N, C-alpha and C positions, 0 to 999 in steps of 0.2 A: 504494500500500500504506500503510495507516494504522498508525502505531506506537502501539498501545495501551500505556499504562504507560511511555511513552518517558521516558528520563532526559535528554532534550534540554533545554538551558538556553540563554539568550541572553547573550552576552558583548559588552561595549563594547570596541571596538578602535580605536586610532588608527594608521593606516598611513601611513608616510612614503614618498612616491613620488619617483623620479628622472624624467628625461625619456626618452621613447622615441617614435620616429616613429609618428604615428597615435594618440597617447594622448588627444587631445581637450583637453589643457590649453591655456590661452591663450598666444598668441604672447608670447615674452619671459619666460615663467615658467621658473624653474629647477627646479621640482618642485612638490609639493603635499602637504598632509596631508588624509587622508580620515578622517572619523569614521564608523565602521561599527557596526552591530549584527549579530552573526553567531551562528547557532545551532550547537550542537555538544554532544556528550556531556561534553566537557571543553573547557577553553580552548585546549589544543593543537590539537584537532580544528577548532575555530572558526577559529583562525589559519591552519591548513593550507588549509581550504576558502576562506577569504577571499583568501589569496595566489594560489591556483589560479584563482579566478574573475577576479581583477584581471589576472593574466597572460594569460588568455584574451581579456580586453578590451584587449589591447595596452598595458597599463600596466606600469610598472617598480617594483614594491614593493621597498623597500630595508630597511625596519625596521618592526616591529609592536610596539606597546605595548598590553598588555592592562590593562583597568581592572576586570575581574571582571563578575559578574552584577549584576542590579538590586539584590538584597539586599546583596551585598558592597559595592556603591557607596553604598547608604544607610548602612550601618554605618560607612563611611569619611567620612560627612558630606556626601555629594553630594546636591544637590537635583535631583529628576527630575520634570520637568513632564509634563502629560498628553500632549503631542505626542510626547515622547521615549518614554513608556510605550507609546503606540500603535505607534510604529515598532518597538519591541522585540517587541510582541505579533505584529506582521506577520512579523518575521523568524522567530519561533517557529512561527507557524501555517503559513508557507510553507516552513519548514526551509531558509532561505536567508540571504543576506547583503544587508542594506539599507544603502546609503550615505546617511547622513543629512546630511553636510556635506562640502564640498570647499573647502579654503583653499589657493589657489595661492601659491607662493613666488616672489618676484621679487628679483633682485640690486639692492639699493638704488642702486648706482653706475650702473646702466644703465637702470633703470626710472623713467619720469617719470609720476607719477600716484599 
């Protein structure tokens, strides 16, 4: 079903993850940060959808920080390159969540590397 005149927007979210069995994070990681682009009629919906999808993927979302829409980020002085705009367009077109970057966390005391 196509949403003509849809009010969907894409929001940039950073999701902090804890560890969960089967989460796919590297051995020794204590968690991770995911940078995501998520569509929604508002940021709250984008956050809810992102958390639900990550839980379905056996991940353990702990916290979500929203950075707003592309326009809001530009107003805040963020530079947004062509690759990032393409990922945002994909999230809007597919009405989905696109994980753009995964940054695993390691405990410095136990991680060598």
